[in-house]
N, CA, C and O atoms as CSV, one atom per row, in Angstrom:
chain,resi,resn,atom,element,x,y,z
A,1,MET,N,N,11.639,79.804,-25.128
A,1,MET,CA,C,11.263,80.818,-24.156
A,1,MET,C,C,11.305,82.213,-24.781
A,1,MET,O,O,10.756,83.158,-24.214
A,2,VAL,N,N,11.938,82.352,-25.922
A,2,VAL,CA,C,11.975,83.650,-26.600
A,2,VAL,C,C,10.562,84.122,-26.914
A,2,VAL,O,O,10.235,85.294,-26.731
A,3,ASP,N,N,9.734,83.207,-27.384
A,3,ASP,CA,C,8.350,83.549,-27.707
A,3,ASP,C,C,7.587,83.995,-26.466
A,3,ASP,O,O,6.799,84.939,-26.523
A,4,SER,N,N,7.819,83.320,-25.350
A,4,SER,CA,C,7.099,83.690,-24.129
A,4,SER,C,C,7.561,85.047,-23.599
A,4,SER,O,O,6.770,85.766,-22.989
A,5,LYS,N,N,8.820,85.409,-23.817
A,5,LYS,CA,C,9.287,86.745,-23.421
A,5,LYS,C,C,8.579,87.811,-24.238
A,5,LYS,O,O,8.179,88.850,-23.712
A,6,LYS,N,N,8.428,87.544,-25.526
A,6,LYS,CA,C,7.707,88.478,-26.400
A,6,LYS,C,C,6.256,88.605,-25.937
A,6,LYS,O,O,5.708,89.706,-25.880
A,7,MET,N,N,5.649,87.481,-25.612
A,7,MET,CA,C,4.271,87.491,-25.126
A,7,MET,C,C,4.160,88.278,-23.819
A,7,MET,O,O,3.243,89.080,-23.645
A,8,ALA,N,N,5.099,88.043,-22.908
A,8,ALA,CA,C,5.074,88.729,-21.616
A,8,ALA,C,C,5.169,90.237,-21.809
A,8,ALA,O,O,4.471,90.995,-21.136
A,9,LEU,N,N,6.013,90.667,-22.708
A,9,LEU,CA,C,6.147,92.097,-22.990
A,9,LEU,C,C,4.844,92.670,-23.541
A,9,LEU,O,O,4.428,93.757,-23.143
A,10,LEU,N,N,4.203,91.949,-24.450
A,10,LEU,CA,C,2.909,92.387,-24.993
A,10,LEU,C,C,1.866,92.503,-23.880
A,10,LEU,O,O,1.081,93.451,-23.849
A,11,VAL,N,N,1.868,91.538,-22.977
A,11,VAL,CA,C,0.907,91.533,-21.876
A,11,VAL,C,C,1.110,92.764,-20.985
A,11,VAL,O,O,0.154,93.467,-20.657
A,12,VAL,N,N,2.357,93.011,-20.602
A,12,VAL,CA,C,2.636,94.135,-19.711
A,12,VAL,C,C,2.259,95.451,-20.385
A,12,VAL,O,O,1.688,96.332,-19.743
A,13,GLU,N,N,2.570,95.591,-21.658
A,13,GLU,CA,C,2.206,96.819,-22.379
A,13,GLU,C,C,0.693,96.990,-22.442
A,13,GLU,O,O,0.186,98.101,-22.288
A,14,ALA,N,N,-0.032,95.892,-22.669
A,14,ALA,CA,C,-1.497,95.957,-22.711
A,14,ALA,C,C,-2.070,96.326,-21.344
A,14,ALA,O,O,-3.033,97.088,-21.256
A,15,LEU,N,N,-1.484,95.793,-20.291
A,15,LEU,CA,C,-1.945,96.121,-18.936
A,15,LEU,C,C,-1.658,97.584,-18.607
A,15,LEU,O,O,-2.502,98.279,-18.042
A,16,GLU,N,N,-0.475,98.038,-18.960
A,16,GLU,CA,C,-0.120,99.436,-18.694
A,16,GLU,C,C,-1.034,100.393,-19.449
A,16,GLU,O,O,-1.367,101.467,-18.948
A,17,GLU,N,N,-1.438,100.003,-20.651
A,17,GLU,CA,C,-2.337,100.833,-21.457
A,17,GLU,C,C,-3.657,101.092,-20.732
A,17,GLU,O,O,-4.281,102.139,-20.910
A,18,LYS,N,N,-4.068,100.134,-19.924
A,18,LYS,CA,C,-5.326,100.260,-19.172
A,18,LYS,C,C,-5.098,100.656,-17.720
A,18,LYS,O,O,-5.976,100.479,-16.876
A,19,LYS,N,N,-3.909,101.196,-17.433
A,19,LYS,CA,C,-3.578,101.745,-16.106
A,19,LYS,C,C,-3.616,100.702,-14.993
A,19,LYS,O,O,-4.070,100.979,-13.883
A,20,ALA,N,N,-3.131,99.493,-15.305
A,20,ALA,CA,C,-3.041,98.448,-14.284
A,20,ALA,C,C,-2.138,98.907,-13.150
A,20,ALA,O,O,-1.190,99.665,-13.352
A,21,GLU,N,N,-2.454,98.435,-11.967
A,21,GLU,CA,C,-1.645,98.749,-10.795
A,21,GLU,C,C,-0.779,97.548,-10.427
A,21,GLU,O,O,-1.170,96.397,-10.618
A,22,ASP,N,N,0.397,97.842,-9.899
A,22,ASP,CA,C,1.271,96.846,-9.273
A,22,ASP,C,C,1.462,95.596,-10.142
A,22,ASP,O,O,1.111,94.492,-9.728
A,23,ILE,N,N,2.008,95.769,-11.324
A,23,ILE,CA,C,2.246,94.645,-12.236
A,23,ILE,C,C,3.477,93.876,-11.764
A,23,ILE,O,O,4.557,94.447,-11.613
A,24,SER,N,N,3.303,92.579,-11.535
A,24,SER,CA,C,4.405,91.691,-11.161
A,24,SER,C,C,4.620,90.686,-12.282
A,24,SER,O,O,3.672,90.087,-12.789
A,25,ILE,N,N,5.873,90.513,-12.657
A,25,ILE,CA,C,6.239,89.519,-13.666
A,25,ILE,C,C,7.125,88.505,-12.959
A,25,ILE,O,O,8.177,88.859,-12.426
A,26,LEU,N,N,6.707,87.252,-12.955
A,26,LEU,CA,C,7.479,86.199,-12.313
A,26,LEU,C,C,7.870,85.142,-13.327
A,26,LEU,O,O,7.017,84.607,-14.036
A,27,ASP,N,N,9.149,84.843,-13.396
A,27,ASP,CA,C,9.638,83.740,-14.223
A,27,ASP,C,C,9.465,82.476,-13.394
A,27,ASP,O,O,10.129,82.302,-12.372
A,28,ILE,N,N,8.579,81.598,-13.831
A,28,ILE,CA,C,8.321,80.360,-13.095
A,28,ILE,C,C,8.836,79.138,-13.851
A,28,ILE,O,O,8.538,78.002,-13.482
A,29,SER,N,N,9.609,79.376,-14.909
A,29,SER,CA,C,10.043,78.284,-15.790
A,29,SER,C,C,10.892,77.233,-15.077
A,29,SER,O,O,10.897,76.070,-15.479
A,30,THR,N,N,11.603,77.623,-14.034
A,30,THR,CA,C,12.466,76.662,-13.348
A,30,THR,C,C,11.785,75.982,-12.165
A,30,THR,O,O,12.343,75.054,-11.578
A,31,ILE,N,N,10.584,76.437,-11.812
A,31,ILE,CA,C,9.915,75.859,-10.636
A,31,ILE,C,C,8.571,75.207,-10.949
A,31,ILE,O,O,7.958,74.604,-10.068
A,32,SER,N,N,8.106,75.321,-12.196
A,32,SER,CA,C,6.782,74.793,-12.517
A,32,SER,C,C,6.690,74.398,-13.989
A,32,SER,O,O,7.355,74.977,-14.848
A,33,ILE,N,N,5.862,73.413,-14.253
A,33,ILE,CA,C,5.598,73.028,-15.634
A,33,ILE,C,C,4.374,73.764,-16.194
A,33,ILE,O,O,3.997,73.561,-17.348
A,34,LEU,N,N,3.758,74.622,-15.367
A,34,LEU,CA,C,2.557,75.347,-15.793
A,34,LEU,C,C,2.840,76.333,-16.919
A,34,LEU,O,O,1.978,76.573,-17.763
A,35,GLY,N,N,4.026,76.898,-16.938
A,35,GLY,CA,C,4.343,77.895,-17.945
A,35,GLY,C,C,5.684,78.529,-17.656
A,35,GLY,O,O,6.420,78.088,-16.772
A,36,ASP,N,N,5.998,79.580,-18.418
A,36,ASP,CA,C,7.253,80.298,-18.240
A,36,ASP,C,C,7.093,81.522,-17.348
A,36,ASP,O,O,7.980,81.839,-16.555
A,37,TYR,N,N,5.953,82.214,-17.479
A,37,TYR,CA,C,5.748,83.450,-16.720
A,37,TYR,C,C,4.357,83.497,-16.104
A,37,TYR,O,O,3.374,83.066,-16.707
A,38,PHE,N,N,4.301,84.025,-14.903
A,38,PHE,CA,C,3.067,84.475,-14.270
A,38,PHE,C,C,3.125,85.992,-14.318
A,38,PHE,O,O,4.146,86.587,-13.972
A,39,ILE,N,N,2.059,86.608,-14.736
A,39,ILE,CA,C,1.963,88.059,-14.679
A,39,ILE,C,C,0.734,88.375,-13.839
A,39,ILE,O,O,-0.373,87.916,-14.122
A,40,ILE,N,N,0.955,89.166,-12.807
A,40,ILE,CA,C,-0.101,89.477,-11.847
A,40,ILE,C,C,-0.271,90.994,-11.805
A,40,ILE,O,O,0.706,91.738,-11.728
A,41,ALA,N,N,-1.527,91.439,-11.856
A,41,ALA,CA,C,-1.807,92.878,-11.800
A,41,ALA,C,C,-3.171,93.073,-11.160
A,41,ALA,O,O,-3.944,92.128,-11.003
A,42,ASN,N,N,-3.447,94.301,-10.798
A,42,ASN,CA,C,-4.782,94.577,-10.283
A,42,ASN,C,C,-5.305,95.907,-10.802
A,42,ASN,O,O,-4.558,96.792,-11.218
A,43,GLY,N,N,-6.630,95.997,-10.754
A,43,GLY,CA,C,-7.335,97.212,-11.131
A,43,GLY,C,C,-8.156,97.696,-9.958
A,43,GLY,O,O,-8.230,97.044,-8.916
A,44,LEU,N,N,-8.764,98.836,-10.143
A,44,LEU,CA,C,-9.503,99.462,-9.046
A,44,LEU,C,C,-10.964,99.039,-8.984
A,44,LEU,O,O,-11.586,99.105,-7.924
A,45,ASN,N,N,-11.514,98.605,-10.113
A,45,ASN,CA,C,-12.921,98.224,-10.127
A,45,ASN,C,C,-13.172,97.182,-11.216
A,45,ASN,O,O,-12.296,96.875,-12.025
A,46,ARG,N,N,-14.384,96.654,-11.211
A,46,ARG,CA,C,-14.755,95.571,-12.129
A,46,ARG,C,C,-14.546,95.968,-13.587
A,46,ARG,O,O,-14.006,95.185,-14.368
A,47,ASN,N,N,-14.968,97.176,-13.963
A,47,ASN,CA,C,-14.839,97.615,-15.353
A,47,ASN,C,C,-13.380,97.693,-15.787
A,47,ASN,O,O,-13.036,97.297,-16.901
A,48,GLN,N,N,-12.528,98.203,-14.910
A,48,GLN,CA,C,-11.114,98.295,-15.259
A,48,GLN,C,C,-10.494,96.900,-15.379
A,48,GLN,O,O,-9.714,96.647,-16.297
A,49,VAL,N,N,-10.831,96.005,-14.468
A,49,VAL,CA,C,-10.299,94.643,-14.508
A,49,VAL,C,C,-10.696,93.967,-15.822
A,49,VAL,O,O,-9.869,93.316,-16.460
A,50,GLN,N,N,-11.952,94.118,-16.224
A,50,GLN,CA,C,-12.396,93.532,-17.493
A,50,GLN,C,C,-11.715,94.205,-18.679
A,50,GLN,O,O,-11.348,93.525,-19.638
A,51,ALA,N,N,-11.541,95.513,-18.637
A,51,ALA,CA,C,-10.853,96.222,-19.724
A,51,ALA,C,C,-9.406,95.761,-19.843
A,51,ALA,O,O,-8.879,95.640,-20.949
A,52,MET,N,N,-8.767,95.507,-18.711
A,52,MET,CA,C,-7.397,95.003,-18.730
A,52,MET,C,C,-7.342,93.625,-19.392
A,52,MET,O,O,-6.460,93.360,-20.208
A,53,ALA,N,N,-8.282,92.753,-19.039
A,53,ALA,CA,C,-8.325,91.415,-19.637
A,53,ALA,C,C,-8.592,91.508,-21.143
A,53,ALA,O,O,-7.966,90.805,-21.936
A,54,ASP,N,N,-9.515,92.371,-21.522
A,54,ASP,CA,C,-9.812,92.565,-22.950
A,54,ASP,C,C,-8.580,93.054,-23.703
A,54,ASP,O,O,-8.295,92.589,-24.806
A,55,SER,N,N,-7.855,93.987,-23.106
A,55,SER,CA,C,-6.664,94.549,-23.729
A,55,SER,C,C,-5.587,93.483,-23.933
A,55,SER,O,O,-4.947,93.432,-24.984
A,56,VAL,N,N,-5.392,92.641,-22.933
A,56,VAL,CA,C,-4.405,91.552,-23.031
A,56,VAL,C,C,-4.814,90.569,-24.125
A,56,VAL,O,O,-4.002,90.196,-24.972
A,57,GLU,N,N,-6.076,90.156,-24.099
A,57,GLU,CA,C,-6.543,89.183,-25.092
A,57,GLU,C,C,-6.423,89.746,-26.507
A,57,GLU,O,O,-6.043,89.027,-27.431
A,58,GLU,N,N,-6.743,91.016,-26.678
A,58,GLU,CA,C,-6.655,91.654,-27.991
A,58,GLU,C,C,-5.199,91.763,-28.458
A,58,GLU,O,O,-4.893,91.454,-29.609
A,59,ALA,N,N,-4.314,92.196,-27.579
A,59,ALA,CA,C,-2.901,92.362,-27.951
A,59,ALA,C,C,-2.268,91.022,-28.336
A,59,ALA,O,O,-1.559,90.932,-29.337
A,60,LEU,N,N,-2.525,89.992,-27.544
A,60,LEU,CA,C,-1.962,88.688,-27.860
A,60,LEU,C,C,-2.628,88.083,-29.089
A,60,LEU,O,O,-1.973,87.413,-29.887
A,61,GLY,N,N,-3.922,88.317,-29.242
A,61,GLY,CA,C,-4.625,87.826,-30.427
A,61,GLY,C,C,-4.087,88.421,-31.714
A,61,GLY,O,O,-3.930,87.717,-32.711
A,62,ARG,N,N,-3.800,89.735,-31.695
A,62,ARG,CA,C,-3.219,90.386,-32.874
A,62,ARG,C,C,-1.857,89.794,-33.234
A,62,ARG,O,O,-1.459,89.776,-34.398
A,63,ALA,N,N,-1.153,89.310,-32.208
A,63,ALA,CA,C,0.165,88.716,-32.428
A,63,ALA,C,C,0.066,87.226,-32.775
A,63,ALA,O,O,1.083,86.571,-33.005
A,64,GLY,N,N,-1.158,86.696,-32.812
A,64,GLY,CA,C,-1.356,85.308,-33.215
A,64,GLY,C,C,-1.431,84.302,-32.082
A,64,GLY,O,O,-1.379,83.096,-32.321
A,65,TYR,N,N,-1.553,84.780,-30.854
A,65,TYR,CA,C,-1.630,83.885,-29.698
A,65,TYR,C,C,-3.073,83.796,-29.218
A,65,TYR,O,O,-3.715,84.813,-28.956
A,66,LEU,N,N,-3.568,82.588,-29.107
A,66,LEU,CA,C,-4.944,82.369,-28.667
A,66,LEU,C,C,-4.952,81.816,-27.248
A,66,LEU,O,O,-4.075,81.035,-26.879
A,67,PRO,N,N,-5.938,82.216,-26.454
A,67,PRO,CA,C,-5.983,81.714,-25.076
A,67,PRO,C,C,-6.366,80.247,-25.029
A,67,PRO,O,O,-7.187,79.768,-25.810
A,68,LYS,N,N,-5.755,79.558,-24.101
A,68,LYS,CA,C,-6.136,78.172,-23.824
A,68,LYS,C,C,-7.417,78.180,-23.000
A,68,LYS,O,O,-8.304,77.348,-23.192
A,69,GLN,N,N,-7.497,79.156,-22.060
A,69,GLN,CA,C,-8.665,79.242,-21.188
A,69,GLN,C,C,-8.729,80.629,-20.543
A,69,GLN,O,O,-7.703,81.240,-20.245
A,70,ILE,N,N,-9.938,81.102,-20.338
A,70,ILE,CA,C,-10.169,82.343,-19.606
A,70,ILE,C,C,-11.241,82.054,-18.563
A,70,ILE,O,O,-12.300,81.511,-18.875
A,71,GLU,N,N,-10.951,82.421,-17.333
A,71,GLU,CA,C,-11.878,82.169,-16.228
A,71,GLU,C,C,-12.136,83.458,-15.458
A,71,GLU,O,O,-11.247,84.301,-15.341
A,72,GLY,N,N,-13.335,83.610,-14.940
A,72,GLY,CA,C,-13.659,84.684,-14.008
A,72,GLY,C,C,-14.022,86.018,-14.628
A,72,GLY,O,O,-14.129,87.015,-13.914
A,73,TYR,N,N,-14.212,86.062,-15.930
A,73,TYR,CA,C,-14.463,87.344,-16.597
A,73,TYR,C,C,-15.751,88.001,-16.106
A,73,TYR,O,O,-15.779,89.214,-15.896
A,74,GLN,N,N,-16.803,87.233,-15.921
A,74,GLN,CA,C,-18.101,87.806,-15.559
A,74,GLN,C,C,-18.084,88.480,-14.187
A,74,GLN,O,O,-18.624,89.574,-14.020
A,75,THR,N,N,-17.470,87.830,-13.221
A,75,THR,CA,C,-17.439,88.417,-11.879
A,75,THR,C,C,-16.329,89.457,-11.754
A,75,THR,O,O,-16.459,90.420,-10.999
A,76,ALA,N,N,-15.250,89.265,-12.487
A,76,ALA,CA,C,-14.114,90.206,-12.547
A,76,ALA,C,C,-13.462,90.471,-11.195
A,76,ALA,O,O,-12.842,91.517,-11.002
A,77,ASN,N,N,-13.596,89.536,-10.258
A,77,ASN,CA,C,-12.837,89.630,-9.013
A,77,ASN,C,C,-11.405,89.166,-9.253
A,77,ASN,O,O,-10.441,89.729,-8.733
A,78,TRP,N,N,-11.309,88.109,-10.067
A,78,TRP,CA,C,-10.020,87.513,-10.406
A,78,TRP,C,C,-10.196,86.895,-11.782
A,78,TRP,O,O,-10.883,85.884,-11.929
A,79,ILE,N,N,-9.592,87.485,-12.770
A,79,ILE,CA,C,-9.652,86.946,-14.121
A,79,ILE,C,C,-8.333,86.237,-14.401
A,79,ILE,O,O,-7.254,86.805,-14.231
A,80,LEU,N,N,-8.443,85.002,-14.827
A,80,LEU,CA,C,-7.291,84.186,-15.188
A,80,LEU,C,C,-7.285,84.017,-16.696
A,80,LEU,O,O,-8.254,83.530,-17.279
A,81,LEU,N,N,-6.200,84.416,-17.321
A,81,LEU,CA,C,-6.026,84.219,-18.762
A,81,LEU,C,C,-4.847,83.271,-18.955
A,81,LEU,O,O,-3.707,83.612,-18.639
A,82,ASP,N,N,-5.129,82.094,-19.470
A,82,ASP,CA,C,-4.098,81.076,-19.668
A,82,ASP,C,C,-3.736,81.038,-21.147
A,82,ASP,O,O,-4.534,80.623,-21.987
A,83,PHE,N,N,-2.526,81.477,-21.446
A,83,PHE,CA,C,-2.018,81.445,-22.809
A,83,PHE,C,C,-0.876,80.430,-22.913
A,83,PHE,O,O,0.110,80.667,-23.610
A,84,LYS,N,N,-1.016,79.308,-22.221
A,84,LYS,CA,C,-0.061,78.198,-22.172
A,84,LYS,C,C,1.240,78.594,-21.486
A,84,LYS,O,O,1.441,78.249,-20.321
A,85,ASP,N,N,2.124,79.304,-22.170
A,85,ASP,CA,C,3.419,79.661,-21.583
A,85,ASP,C,C,3.332,80.870,-20.659
A,85,ASP,O,O,4.215,81.084,-19.828
A,86,ILE,N,N,2.279,81.653,-20.802
A,86,ILE,CA,C,2.071,82.852,-20.003
A,86,ILE,C,C,0.710,82.725,-19.316
A,86,ILE,O,O,-0.307,82.459,-19.955
A,87,ILE,N,N,0.722,82.923,-18.004
A,87,ILE,CA,C,-0.526,82.880,-17.251
A,87,ILE,C,C,-0.698,84.243,-16.597
A,87,ILE,O,O,0.159,84.694,-15.837
A,88,ILE,N,N,-1.815,84.890,-16.901
A,88,ILE,CA,C,-2.062,86.245,-16.432
A,88,ILE,C,C,-3.183,86.212,-15.394
A,88,ILE,O,O,-4.247,85.639,-15.625
A,89,HIS,N,N,-2.923,86.838,-14.249
A,89,HIS,CA,C,-3.904,86.950,-13.174
A,89,HIS,C,C,-4.215,88.433,-13.006
A,89,HIS,O,O,-3.330,89.229,-12.693
A,90,ILE,N,N,-5.466,88.795,-13.212
A,90,ILE,CA,C,-5.885,90.186,-13.050
A,90,ILE,C,C,-6.934,90.221,-11.937
A,90,ILE,O,O,-7.982,89.583,-12.027
A,91,PHE,N,N,-6.625,90.975,-10.898
A,91,PHE,CA,C,-7.459,91.014,-9.700
A,91,PHE,C,C,-8.072,92.383,-9.480
A,91,PHE,O,O,-7.571,93.397,-9.966
A,92,GLY,N,N,-9.171,92.390,-8.733
A,92,GLY,CA,C,-9.580,93.599,-8.058
A,92,GLY,C,C,-8.595,93.787,-6.905
A,92,GLY,O,O,-7.995,92.814,-6.449
A,93,LYS,N,N,-8.423,94.986,-6.441
A,93,LYS,CA,C,-7.392,95.280,-5.440
A,93,LYS,C,C,-7.525,94.435,-4.164
A,93,LYS,O,O,-6.544,93.856,-3.697
A,94,GLU,N,N,-8.718,94.369,-3.614
A,94,GLU,CA,C,-8.924,93.605,-2.377
A,94,GLU,C,C,-8.676,92.123,-2.578
A,94,GLU,O,O,-8.077,91.469,-1.724
A,95,ASP,N,N,-9.132,91.590,-3.698
A,95,ASP,CA,C,-8.958,90.162,-3.960
A,95,ASP,C,C,-7.489,89.805,-4.146
A,95,ASP,O,O,-7.058,88.722,-3.750
A,96,ARG,N,N,-6.727,90.697,-4.737
A,96,ARG,CA,C,-5.292,90.420,-4.892
A,96,ARG,C,C,-4.631,90.278,-3.522
A,96,ARG,O,O,-3.825,89.374,-3.304
A,97,GLY,N,N,-4.973,91.162,-2.621
A,97,GLY,CA,C,-4.422,91.070,-1.276
A,97,GLY,C,C,-4.842,89.800,-0.560
A,97,GLY,O,O,-4.050,89.196,0.163
A,98,PHE,N,N,-6.093,89.393,-0.761
A,98,PHE,CA,C,-6.607,88.196,-0.109
A,98,PHE,C,C,-5.905,86.932,-0.608
A,98,PHE,O,O,-5.475,86.105,0.195
A,99,TYR,N,N,-5.787,86.779,-1.928
A,99,TYR,CA,C,-5.189,85.560,-2.497
A,99,TYR,C,C,-3.665,85.586,-2.469
A,99,TYR,O,O,-3.029,84.533,-2.422
A,100,ASN,N,N,-3.077,86.769,-2.496
A,100,ASN,CA,C,-1.638,86.961,-2.327
A,100,ASN,C,C,-0.785,85.993,-3.164
A,100,ASN,O,O,0.123,85.349,-2.638
A,101,LEU,N,N,-1.078,85.898,-4.443
A,101,LEU,CA,C,-0.312,85.010,-5.328
A,101,LEU,C,C,1.161,85.373,-5.395
A,101,LEU,O,O,2.009,84.508,-5.616
A,102,ASP,N,N,1.467,86.650,-5.205
A,102,ASP,CA,C,2.872,87.055,-5.212
A,102,ASP,C,C,3.650,86.276,-4.145
A,102,ASP,O,O,4.794,85.879,-4.363
A,103,HIS,N,N,3.017,86.068,-3.003
A,103,HIS,CA,C,3.664,85.317,-1.930
A,103,HIS,C,C,3.649,83.819,-2.225
A,103,HIS,O,O,4.647,83.132,-2.006
A,104,VAL,N,N,2.531,83.315,-2.717
A,104,VAL,CA,C,2.410,81.890,-3.015
A,104,VAL,C,C,3.486,81.459,-4.020
A,104,VAL,O,O,4.036,80.363,-3.911
A,105,TRP,N,N,3.781,82.318,-4.989
A,105,TRP,CA,C,4.760,82.012,-6.034
A,105,TRP,C,C,6.086,82.740,-5.806
A,105,TRP,O,O,6.785,83.066,-6.765
A,106,MET,N,N,6.432,82.993,-4.552
A,106,MET,CA,C,7.646,83.759,-4.269
A,106,MET,C,C,8.926,83.051,-4.691
A,106,MET,O,O,9.981,83.683,-4.747
A,107,ASP,N,N,8.861,81.763,-4.988
A,107,ASP,CA,C,10.040,81.056,-5.493
A,107,ASP,C,C,10.311,81.386,-6.951
A,107,ASP,O,O,11.385,81.085,-7.471
A,108,GLY,N,N,9.340,82.005,-7.611
A,108,GLY,CA,C,9.565,82.477,-8.979
A,108,GLY,C,C,10.545,83.642,-8.958
A,108,GLY,O,O,10.693,84.325,-7.945
A,109,THR,N,N,11.203,83.860,-10.073
A,109,THR,CA,C,12.182,84.942,-10.168
A,109,THR,C,C,11.507,86.202,-10.683
A,109,THR,O,O,10.975,86.201,-11.794
A,110,PRO,N,N,11.516,87.284,-9.899
A,110,PRO,CA,C,10.937,88.539,-10.388
A,110,PRO,C,C,11.700,89.034,-11.622
A,110,PRO,O,O,12.928,88.964,-11.685
A,111,VAL,N,N,10.945,89.531,-12.591
A,111,VAL,CA,C,11.519,90.045,-13.827
A,111,VAL,C,C,11.009,91.469,-14.014
A,111,VAL,O,O,9.817,91.733,-13.857
A,112,SER,N,N,11.908,92.374,-14.346
A,112,SER,CA,C,11.491,93.758,-14.586
A,112,SER,C,C,11.122,93.940,-16.057
A,112,SER,O,O,11.514,93.149,-16.914
A,113,LEU,N,N,10.377,94.978,-16.322
A,113,LEU,CA,C,10.018,95.314,-17.696
A,113,LEU,C,C,11.279,95.573,-18.516
A,113,LEU,O,O,11.354,95.184,-19.682
A,114,GLU,N,N,12.258,96.222,-17.915
A,114,GLU,CA,C,13.511,96.512,-18.610
A,114,GLU,C,C,14.225,95.219,-19.003
A,114,GLU,O,O,14.819,95.139,-20.079
A,115,GLU,N,N,14.168,94.206,-18.132
A,115,GLU,CA,C,14.777,92.917,-18.463
A,115,GLU,C,C,14.069,92.249,-19.632
A,115,GLU,O,O,14.715,91.663,-20.500
A,116,LEU,N,N,12.746,92.333,-19.657
A,116,LEU,CA,C,12.006,91.772,-20.789
A,116,LEU,C,C,12.384,92.472,-22.088
A,116,LEU,O,O,12.583,91.829,-23.118
A,117,LYS,N,N,12.480,93.786,-22.026
A,117,LYS,CA,C,12.809,94.561,-23.231
A,117,LYS,C,C,14.234,94.270,-23.692
A,117,LYS,O,O,14.487,94.204,-24.895
A,118,SER,N,N,15.155,94.098,-22.768
A,118,SER,CA,C,16.552,93.879,-23.146
A,118,SER,C,C,16.800,92.476,-23.674
A,118,SER,O,O,17.820,92.221,-24.314
A,119,GLU,N,N,15.877,91.572,-23.411
A,119,GLU,CA,C,16.048,90.190,-23.858
A,119,GLU,C,C,15.375,89.932,-25.192
A,119,GLU,O,O,15.348,88.792,-25.654
A,120,GLU,N,N,14.837,90.952,-25.816
A,120,GLU,CA,C,14.142,90.778,-27.096
A,120,GLU,C,C,15.107,90.331,-28.174
A,120,GLU,O,O,14.704,90.133,-29.320
């Protein structure tokens, strides 16, 4: 899980670089086999959402992590980036409210950026 914490930190930094709104980090390692972390964020428009996804993919790629799958890039309503241990959901603002993944995965443990940094 040390590697996934490093990945999660890279993801959050990449999202912040593109002015992502309302970044949520959820530790799902104890409730799901899908991965260790869900990271959920939103942007204000299609271009920003795509720029956020590009930034995440570039940051993780530079660190040697390749995506397992990327979905929704063209429409940019909801982009899913699956990096095995880390699953990133980037939404347009309205779509995030509609799908409400934060509520769906509320059994996950919220993690702060400071906690990620202190666990390095």
